[in-house]
N, C-alpha and C positions, 0 to 999 in steps of 0.2 A: 721266242720260239726258236728251237734249234734248226740248223740248216737242213738236216735230214727230215725233220717234221714238216718243214715248208715244202720240201721236194715231194714228200708223200702226199700232202694235201694238194699240191699242184697237179700231181698225176691222177688224183681222184676226180678232179674237176676238169671239165672240157668246155672250151669255148668254140665258136664257129671255126676259127682257124685250125684248132686241134682236131675237130671232127673232120674237116676237109682233108687235112694232112694224114691223119692216122687211119681213116676209114674210106678215103677216096670218094667222099660224097660231094655233091654240088652245093652251091651256096643256098639256093632255095630249099633244097631237101634238108639242109642243116637247120635253117630257120623254122621249117615245118616241124622237125623233130623237137626243137626247143619249145614250140607251142603245144606239142603232143605230150611231152614228158614234164615232170616237175622241174622248174628251172628257177634260177636266182639271177636277178639283174644287179650288176655292180657297175654303176656309171652307165656307160654305153655298151658294156659287155654283158652277154647272157651266158650263164654257166649251167651245165647239167652234171649230175654225178655219173661217172663212168659205170658204176654198178647198175644204175637205173637204165642206162643205155644198153648194157649187156643183157639185162633181163628182158628188155623190150625186143632186142634182136633175136634172142633165143626163142622167145614165144612166137614171134613173127615167122621164124624159120620153121618151127614145129607146125604152125598153122598154114604155112605156105602163103603168107600174106605178102603183098607188094608194098614195102615200106616207103618207097619213093612216091607211089601214088597217094598213100595215106598222108605223108608229110607235105606233099604239094597241096593236097586238099585242105589241110590244116592252115597252111600259109595263105592260101587264097581266101579262106573263111575269115582269117584275121584281117586281111586287107579290105574285104568287102562284107562287113557284118550284115546280118539279116535286116532287111528293110532299107538298107542304104543303096544309093545308086540308081534311083529312078526306074524301077522295074516297070512291068506292064500295068 
């Protein structure tokens, strides 16, 4: 793969560090987005496509949604799946 192809691919894929750096999002919000959007796991890293994120953000802005609240709810749901944790 040529160096320019590698760079183009790298800029299309975002990991948690890139999400935090480029979009100013918190760690939990980033992991929530990864659970909300289609993602790819490579070793310990989770990657999402920048295009998927941009579409999600544009739609959320049009609808006036709070992406942080949605992302945190997704992260919490992943940590505590239904039926787990000794409810009432």
